[in-house]
N, C-alpha and C positions, 0 to 999 in steps of 0.2 A: 220600803218598799212603796211603791206607787200606788195611787187611792183606786185603778180600776186596772192594775194587775190580777193576771186569772177572771176576769170578769168575760161578757159576751158582750160584743160592742155590734152594734148592725150599725151600718151607713147607707141609708138610701141616697143613691145618686152617686156612690165611691168612685167612681168609673177616672172623676176625671175633677181638677180644681179644687176646689176647698172638701168636697167630699173626699177627695183621694188624700191630699196632704192631712184629713185628719181620721183616714185609716192609719195611712205608716207613722202618726204621730203613737195613736192608739195603739198599735201591735207593738212599736220599740219601747212603750212604757210595758209590754208585757199583757194587755190585752188580748183576749180569742177575737180576731176581726172576722166580721163577713161584709162584701161589699154589696151591694144589688144597684142592678141598673135594668134597663129594656135593653137596652142590647148588648149581645153573645161578643160580640168584637172590639169592643171599647172595656168590657168586663177581663176579658183575654189580657187586652194590651195592659191594662192597670197593675192584673197580676203579674207582668214582668216586672212590675217597676215598684213592686210589696214586696215585705218580707218573708219566708218559707211560711207558710201553716196558714195562712191570710186565705178563707173561704169565699167563692165568690156565688150568687144567685140572680138569676134574668129574673126578673119581674116591673110587671109594667102597671104602677100606682094609681094608672087610672081608668082601671080595671077591678072594680071594689071586687068583684067573686073570686079576683085569682091574688088580691092582699087576702081577703077572709082565710082562702085555700093555703096562703105558705104559712100565716103566722100561725092555724091550726096544725099545720104538719110540724113546727118550729116547738123548743122548748121556750122556757121563758130567755129572756132577753134582758139582761141589768141595765141595758142604754143604749137606746135607738136616737139615731140622729137622720132628720131629714133635710137633704140636700138637695140642688139642683134639680132644676126647672125647664119646661121649655114655655120662655115667656115674650113671646114676637112684641115687638114695640111698635107705635105709632098714633098718632093722635085718635082721640074720640069716633069724629067723623070722617076718620078715612079709613084706620084703621075696619079689615072686613070681618063683622062680626061673628063667624065660626072661627076665624083667628085668636077673637077676645077669647070666646069661651072655652079654647083650646087652653091659654093661657091658665085661667080661672083654675080649670079641671087638672089642671097638671100641675100646679104651685099651692093653689088651696083646697079643691080636693082630694086632693092625692096627699096631703097632710093628715086631711081630714079623716079619708079612709084609714089611714097607720095609726091613728089615733084611736080608732075606733076599734081595734082587731088584736092589735100587740098588745104581746101578757106580759106586761112586766111587775116584775116582784115588789114589795112595801117599799124596798132600800132604793129603787131604781129612779132613770130618767127616761125624759124624752127632752128630744132639744130640735127645735125648729127652727130656720133659716130663714131671717125674710129679707130687709136692705135697708137702704137709707135713705131711698127714694118714700116710704112711707109718712115720714117725717119734712122730707127737704124734695119737692118734685120738683122737676124740669118741664119744660114744652114737652111736651110730647108722652108724657109719661104716666098720663092719668090711672088708665088701666092698673100697671105695674105698681104705681102708689098706691091703689086701692087693695090690691092683693095681697102688697106686702102688713099694709096698716091692719087688713084683718086676719092674717096670721096672728100678729103681734096681737091681737082681741082676744083670739083662740086661744092662744098658750094662755095667758092668764086666766081664762076661763076654766082651762085644763089644771091647771094647777091646783083650782079650788072640786074641782069634775074628779078628777083622779085621784087625788089625796090619797096619801102621805107620798103617791109618786109623786116625784118632782119634774114638774114643765116650766122652762125656761124658750124662750128664742133668740136670737145670736143675730145683731143688725150691720151688713156689713157695707162700707162706703164702697169707693172705687177699687176692685185688688183684680192686679194683672194675671187675669187667667184665662183659659180658650173663648171663653165668653164671647169677647172681644177678636176672636182671630179672623172674623168674617171682615172685619172691617178694612179697607186698604189700608195696609203696613205702614206708610206715612203719616195718613190720618190719626192713628191709632198708638204712633209714640208721640203724636202734639199734641194730643189729647193728655196722654202721659207726660209729660211736659209741664201742659198749663196748670193739672192737678198738683204736679209737685211746686211749685210755685206758689199756690193758695193753701194746700193745708199746712197747719201748724209745723206737721212731723218734718215737713218736707221732700216727701217720699208717697208714691202710691205704694197701695198694701199689697201683701202676699197671700196664700192661699191660707199658709202655715201660721202667718195671723190670726189668722178667722180659726183655725185648730187648733189653735192654743188656747180662745175664748170658750171654743165648742166643749173642751174636754175637764176647762175646769169649771161650768155650770153642770158638766154630767157630774163632775168629782166631791161638788161642794154640795154637802147637807143639807147646807142649810142656806141653800139660795133657788128660790122656786120664784114663779109668777114672774119672774123679770125680765127685762130684754136689755143686754148689753150690748153695748155699740162700740163695731172695729170701725173707726173710719179717718181714721188719724185726723183726728177735729175737725172733720167735713161738718157735723151740727152746728158749729159756731163762730167755722171762718167767712170771711164777710166773701 
């Protein structure tokens, strides 16, 4: 039997990309999965792509009161995953402050609100998703680098505060997700080609690669306070 079979798993940001892949894999392994997102339309589209029995909840993690109400009304979750956020990119001196504040609120404070409110039993887990920019920033990514690094530090602190609930962070590298759909298709494919040439594994990542790591730290009872890098060797590549 799979380690998460029969357990309740909530994937916040589960309507697309990494979150959707995590929900699909968890459901296939027998978990009782709920996906949450701000967008009802995206949730309906995601449910059509997921096994029967997966539930959906419309939830805005930017709304602290709404997050508290949601968890107050729900039973304990064996595992909670926080994936996906709106983080507009731009150089610090160029990106409007309101956009920067929204990015921080969406990815960091959203996870913080969930960590405060989620009811997780002693055997359970909370998993956050950060990103390679926390340790390998690029030009015009200072804000994203800071947010991801803050998430990883938060995860380590929460592993102590919430113990014995386990808290971990998964840090993806370049992953082929809808995040890049706004790019010009030719530019996007050129970026993927450059990364394929640069990375030791010889390809860009898939949401399924990251989902496997999320479910590993969720189900491994001896993993807590750690950051798992799923980056194809991006940290060591030249």
